[in-house]
N, C-alpha and C positions, 0 to 999 in steps of 0.2 A: 472259651477261646482265651489264649494268653498272648500278649504282645511279646515279640522277640526283643531281647536286649541288644544293644549295639554290638556287644562282643559275640553275639550269636549270628550276626549277619555275614561274617567271613569276608569282609571287604578287603580289597588289596590296598597296599600302601602306595604312596605317590610314585616311588621308584618302580614298583611292579606295574602300576597303571601306565607309566610312560612306555613300558616295554610291550604291553599287551596289544593284540590286534585291535584296530580302531574301525569304526564304521566309516566308510569312505565318503565322508561329508565334511565340508568346511562351512561353518556358519559365518555369514557376512552381515555385520551390523552397519547399516547405511545411515549415518548421522543420528544415532540414537542419543537422546538428550538426557535420559534419566540414568544416573549411576546405579540405582537400585535395579533397573532393568538390565544393565550391563552385568552386574553381579549375578543376577538370577539366570542370565543366559550362560554364564560360566558354569554355574551349578547344574543346570540342565544338560549342558554339553558334557560335563563329567559323568552325569548319570547314564547317558547313552553312549559314552566312550567314543565321541567323535574326534576327528583328526585335529582340528584347529578352529580358532575363532579369528576372524579378521575384523578389527575395529577401525572403522573408516570415518573420515571427516571429523566432526565435532564429538564423536563417540569417545567417552573418557577411557583412560587406560589405567591399569594397575601400576603401582600400588596406590590405593586410595581407600580411606576408611569407609566411605559411603559404598564403594563397590564391594568391599569385604563383608559388610553387614549382611548381604544376601548371598555372596559367593561362598562364604564360610570355608575358605581355604581352596576352593576350586581354581583360583587363579594360579596356584602352584602346580596343579595337575594337568590342566588343559593348556596346550601350547597356543600362543596368540602372536599376532603381528599387527602393527598399526600402519595404516595408509592414510596419507593426507587426503587422497581422492579415491572414492569408491571405484571409479573407472580404471584406475591403475591396478587395483586389486583384481578386478575382473579380467583385465588383460593378462595378468600373470596366471590366474586360474585357468583361463582358456588355453594359454600356451602349455600348461601342465595337463591338459586333457579333461578338465572338469566341465560338466554340463552346468550351465548357469541358469538357475531357476529363482524367479522372484516369488515371494509369498505376498500376493496382492490381489485386489479385486480389479479385474481388467477385462476388456473385450477379448474374447477367445481364450480366457483362462480355463484351466481344467480343474474340476473339483478334486480335492485331495483323495477321496475314496476311489476315484476313477483313475488316478495316476498310478502307473506300474513302473517302478524303477527297475532298471536292468541290474542283474546280479553282478556284472563285471564293470559297471559304470562308476564314475566318481562324480559327486554333486557338490555344487556351491549353492547354498540356500540363502537368499538375501531377504533380510527382515529390515523394514524401513523405519523411519522416524515416527514417533508416537502420534504426531498430528498429520503430517503430510504423506506418510507411507514411503514406499520406495520412490526415489527421485525419477523424474521423467527421463533424465539423461541415462540412468541405469536401465530403465524399462526399454529404451531404444536398442540395447545391446544384449538382452537376455536371450536364452534359447527357448525358454518356456516359462509359463506362469501358472502357479497353483493357487487355488482359492479354497479357503475353508468355508463350507456352507454354514450359514447362520439363519436363525429362524425367529429372532426376537426383534426388539425395536432399535437396538444399537447397530451402528454400521460396521463395527470392527471389534475384534478381541484385543486385549493388551498384547504387546509384542511378545512377552514371555509366555503367556498362555498359548499364543500362536506357535511359538518355538516348541513348546512342550508337546502340543498336538501333532505338529508336523514331524518332529524328530521321533516321537513314538511310532508314528505311522511308518516312517522310513525304516526304523529299527525292526519293526514287526515284519515288514515286507521283505527286507533284505537279509535278515538274520533268523528270526523265529519261524517264519512261515516256509522258509527254504528247506528246513530239516524234515 
């Protein structure tokens, strides 16, 4: 087995990325405090070609050296917008026809593997603060809640691990498994 070289991967450049079809998903970061997590969310969003990231509340914004450490240039490819208040972001997303889904442990949440996204739907996936999760104010206005099943001693995954798991699942269900 031989590893591929970067030149063998046939990746698109930023201009082509901006023009290509995107997964109809917006990632909403609800008061995420770690700039490394923000940068990693950008890189993950680039990898799955999502529409946009909304950075809400205290969530840091590019350009910043600490974000770029993990984004490795993805802040240039993935569109983003900042909102002072996550509820304002959600209001705009709802007005644009997005289904609002929190990634959280909650009463009546649906396990990720049981959730079936609609092929013609648009989704806003909300990932919360590293300590407090998705805020109670946001939980009061969501359309649905997805939970990632866990089987160890810890009560949650890191936000970026959660984003990677959920975005892969959405990509697979909406793009790969459709064909």
